C-alpha positions in Angstrom: -28.8 21.7 19.2 -32.3 22.9 20.6 -33.0 26.3 22.0 -33.9 24.9 25.3 -31.2 23.3 26.0 -29.1 26.3 25.2 -31.0 28.4 27.3 -30.3 26.5 30.4 -26.8 27.3 30.2 -27.8 30.8 29.3 -28.1 33.7 32.1 -30.9 36.2 31.8 -28.5 39.1 30.0 -27.6 38.2 26.6 -24.3 39.4 26.8 -21.7 39.1 30.3 -18.4 40.4 30.8 -16.0 38.0 29.8 -14.1 37.2 33.0 -15.7 36.9 36.3 -14.2 38.4 39.5 -14.3 35.3 41.4 -11.8 33.8 39.4 -9.2 35.7 40.6 -7.8 34.0 43.6 -7.8 30.8 42.1 -5.6 32.6 38.8 -3.5 34.1 41.5 -2.8 30.5 43.1 -1.7 29.2 40.0 0.5 31.6 38.8 2.1 31.8 42.1 2.5 28.0 42.8 3.5 27.7 39.1 6.3 30.5 40.2 7.8 28.5 43.0 7.3 25.1 41.6 9.4 26.6 38.8 11.9 27.4 41.3 11.9 24.6 43.1 12.4 22.2 40.5 15.6 24.4 38.7 17.1 24.1 42.4 16.3 20.4 42.2 17.8 20.0 39.2 14.8 18.2 37.6 13.2 19.3 34.1 10.3 18.8 32.0 10.5 16.6 29.1 8.2 15.5 26.1 5.8 17.2 23.7 3.1 16.9 26.5 3.5 19.6 28.4 3.5 22.4 25.6 0.6 20.3 24.5 -1.1 20.5 27.8 -0.3 24.6 27.8 -2.0 25.0 25.0 -4.9 22.7 25.7 -5.7 25.1 29.1 -5.1 28.1 27.2 -8.0 26.8 24.1 -10.2 26.0 27.4 -10.1 29.0 29.1 -10.4 31.5 25.4 -13.5 29.5 24.8 -15.1 29.7 28.3 -14.4 33.3 27.9 -16.0 33.4 24.0 -19.0 31.4 25.8 -19.8 33.7 28.3 -19.5 37.1 26.1 -22.4 34.9 24.5 -24.2 34.9 27.6 -23.4 31.1 28.4 -22.3 31.5 32.1 -22.6 28.0 33.3 -21.2 25.6 30.6 -18.3 28.8 30.2 -17.9 28.1 34.2 -17.4 24.4 33.6 -14.9 24.9 31.1 -12.8 27.1 32.7 -12.5 26.3 36.5 -11.6 22.9 35.0 -8.8 24.1 32.8 -8.0 25.6 36.1 -8.4 23.2 38.2 -6.2 20.9 35.9 -3.6 23.1 35.5 -3.1 24.1 39.3 -3.0 19.9 40.3 -0.7 19.3 37.5 1.9 22.0 38.9 1.6 21.4 42.1 2.1 17.2 41.4 5.4 18.9 39.9 6.0 20.5 43.3 5.5 17.2 45.4 8.4 15.7 43.1 10.6 19.1 43.7 10.1 18.9 47.4 10.2 14.8 47.2 14.2 15.2 46.0 15.0 17.0 49.2 17.2 15.3 51.8 15.0 14.9 54.8 15.1 11.6 56.4 11.9 8.9 55.8 9.3 9.1 58.6 8.4 5.5 57.6 9.5 4.2 61.3 7.6 7.6 63.1 4.6 7.1 61.2 4.1 3.4 62.3 5.1 4.2 65.3 2.0 6.9 65.3 0.0 3.9 64.2 0.7 2.2 67.1 -0.2 4.9 69.4 -3.3 5.9 67.8 -4.9 2.2 67.6 -2.9 0.2 70.1 -2.3 -3.3 69.1 -3.7 -2.8 65.5 -1.4 -5.2 63.1 -1.5 -3.0 59.7 0.2 -5.5 57.7 -1.7 -8.6 58.9 -4.8 -6.5 58.5 -4.3 -5.9 55.2 -3.3 -9.5 54.2 -5.7 -10.6 55.6 -8.5 -8.3 53.6 -6.9 -9.4 50.6 -8.7 -12.4 51.0 -11.7 -10.7 50.6 -12.7 -10.1 47.2 -16.2 -8.0 47.4 -15.4 -5.3 50.1 -12.3 -4.8 48.6 -13.9 -4.3 45.0 -15.7 -2.0 46.5 -12.7 -0.6 48.7 -11.3 0.3 44.8 -14.4 1.6 43.4 -14.0 4.5 46.2 -10.6 5.1 45.8 -10.5 5.4 42.5 -13.3 8.1 42.3 -11.1 10.9 42.9 -10.4 10.5 39.4 -14.0 11.9 38.7 -15.2 13.8 41.2 -14.0 16.7 40.9 -15.3 17.0 37.6 -18.5 16.3 38.6 -18.4 18.4 41.6 -17.9 21.5 38.9 -20.5 20.6 36.8 -22.8 20.0 39.4 -22.0 23.3 41.5 -22.1 25.5 37.9 -25.1 23.9 36.5 -27.2 24.5 39.8 -26.3 28.2 39.4 -23.6 28.3 42.2 -20.3 29.5 40.4 -18.6 31.2 43.4 -18.8 27.2 44.6 -17.1 26.0 41.6 -14.2 29.0 41.9 -14.0 28.5 46.1 -13.8 24.9 45.6 -10.5 25.1 43.1 -9.0 27.7 45.7 -9.9 25.4 48.7 -8.8 22.7 46.8 -5.3 24.2 46.1 -4.7 25.7 49.7 -5.4 22.0 50.4 -2.8 20.7 48.4 0.1 23.2 49.2 -0.5 22.3 52.6 -0.4 18.5 52.1 2.7 19.1 50.3 4.6 21.7 52.6 4.1 19.0 55.6 5.2 16.5 53.4 8.5 17.8 52.7 9.2 17.9 56.4 7.8 13.4 56.9 9.1 11.9 53.2 7.6 8.2 53.4 7.7 5.2 50.9 4.2 4.0 52.0 3.1 1.3 54.3 3.2 -1.6 51.8 6.9 -0.9 51.1 7.9 -0.4 55.0 6.2 -3.9 55.8 7.6 -5.4 52.5 4.3 -6.4 51.2 4.8 -6.9 47.8 1.7 -6.7 45.1 1.3 -10.1 44.3 0.6 -11.0 48.0 -2.4 -8.3 47.7 -3.7 -9.0 44.5 -7.0 -7.5 45.0 -5.3 -3.9 45.5 -6.2 -2.7 41.8 -4.1 0.4 42.3 -0.3 0.2 41.8 0.8 3.2 43.3 1.4 1.7 46.8 4.4 0.9 44.6 5.4 2.9 42.2 5.6 5.7 44.7 8.6 4.3 46.4 9.9 3.3 43.5 9.6 7.0 42.3 10.5 9.0 46.0 13.5 6.9 46.2 15.2 7.5 42.3 14.0 11.8 43.4 16.3 11.4 46.4 19.0 9.3 44.9 19.1 11.6 41.6 17.7 8.9 39.3 15.3 10.5 38.0 15.7 13.8 36.9 13.8 14.2 33.8 10.0 14.1 33.9 7.2 13.5 31.4 4.2 14.5 32.0 2.2 11.3 31.3 4.4 9.6 34.0 3.6 11.3 37.1 2.3 10.4 39.8 1.8 10.4 43.5 4.3 10.4 45.6 2.8 11.9 49.2 2.3 9.4 52.1 1.7 11.7 54.9 -1.0 13.6 55.3 -3.3 11.6 52.8 -4.4 13.7 49.9 -7.3 11.1 49.2 -8.5 12.1 53.2 -8.2 15.5 52.3 -10.1 14.9 49.0 -12.6 13.4 50.5 -13.8 16.1 52.9 -13.5 18.8 50.1 -15.4 17.1 47.8 -18.4 16.0 50.7 -18.3 19.6 51.5 -17.9 21.3 47.6 -21.3 19.1 47.0 -23.3 19.8 50.1 -24.9 22.7 49.0 -26.4 20.4 45.7 -29.4 18.9 47.8 -29.8 15.8 45.9 -26.3 14.8 45.5 -25.4 15.9 49.5 -25.8 12.5 51.3 -24.8 10.4 48.3 -21.5 12.1 47.9 -20.8 12.4 51.4 -21.5 8.4 52.0 -18.9 8.1 48.9 -16.3 10.6 50.0 -16.6 8.6 53.4 -16.0 5.7 51.9 -13.0 6.8 50.1 -11.1 8.2 52.8 -11.2 5.0 54.8 -10.6 3.2 51.1 -7.1 5.4 51.5 -5.6 2.3 54.2 -5.7 -0.1 52.1 -6.1 0.6 48.5 -3.8 3.8 48.6 -0.9 1.6 51.3 -1.9 4.7 53.8 -0.5 4.6 57.2 -3.5 4.7 59.7 -2.4 8.4 61.2 -1.9 9.6 57.4 -6.0 9.7 57.4 -6.9 12.1 60.6 -3.6 14.2 59.1 -4.8 14.7 55.9 -8.6 15.2 57.6 -6.8 18.2 59.6 -5.5 19.9 56.7 -8.8 19.9 54.6 -10.4 21.8 57.6 -7.6 24.3 57.8 -7.8 24.7 53.8 -11.3 25.2 54.0 -11.1 27.3 57.1 -8.4 29.3 55.5 -10.5 30.0 51.8 -13.9 30.5 53.2 -12.6 33.4 55.9 -10.3 35.0 52.8 -13.6 34.5 50.6 -15.3 36.0 53.2 -13.4 39.2 53.8 -13.4 39.7 50.3 -16.8 40.1 49.7 -17.1 42.1 53.0 -14.5 44.7 51.6 -16.7 44.6 48.1 -19.7 45.1 50.0 -18.4 47.9 52.0 -18.9 51.2 49.6 -22.2 50.4 48.6 -23.2 49.9 52.1 -21.3 53.2 52.7 
């Protein structure tokens, strides 16, 4: 590996502290959500099975230790990419488990209310007819599939982009905003569980073959199994999304566009992609229309809350110096 390449990832000082203060809130949220999720899983009688869970814990621990070692050698940027991605991965997994525990609750299904909200939001809109019509247009649906699936790689890209452009604090703020927003989404889902629009309107996967993602049809099966007690043992490889309202794809689109914004070269391309991802959540994710503005509002609330807390923390850290 060339010296020029390594110097790109190296900060000016030859050695740096192995821990960055900007990471503290994200670690605290990981610990808090982990504790609450453990309590919720126990209360619902859910348990984790399989070797994948301890393997994941070992992997996260290894990546954090590796990042600390690299930071100690002055490789701040590459250390940030590795550590922040490990924390993001761990937190996201914990909160998906939390959604399972919440989904096992006994609140009435909200699908009829969500469908009624769609009719109020856009009078005359025929959800099932529109989705069946869209399924006959493979090219737009292929684009929608690609945009929807970009959620699989966008978080890693935004963390890499912010880290290598010298914005490590932005990486940690993004992870914190992601965590807070996901907590708000799950808290809302606790009172509005739903099977999703495809299940509600009785549309099978065979009727819309242009939809590549199977989640709109696996989600209601998993949620019903959680609710009726059929699913009690959870493996890591079987984790699937169960949240309908609010749409976390819509929330994630806002979070990602906001996180990419300071990176000038990626600002508008990623904003456009995330606008498309937000819209694709209806035909590809099987969301009701109302799920989208709800997801946007939750993300805005999460960002506002985190930015306010971060601003207060920065002000308090400067106060002794200014005083």
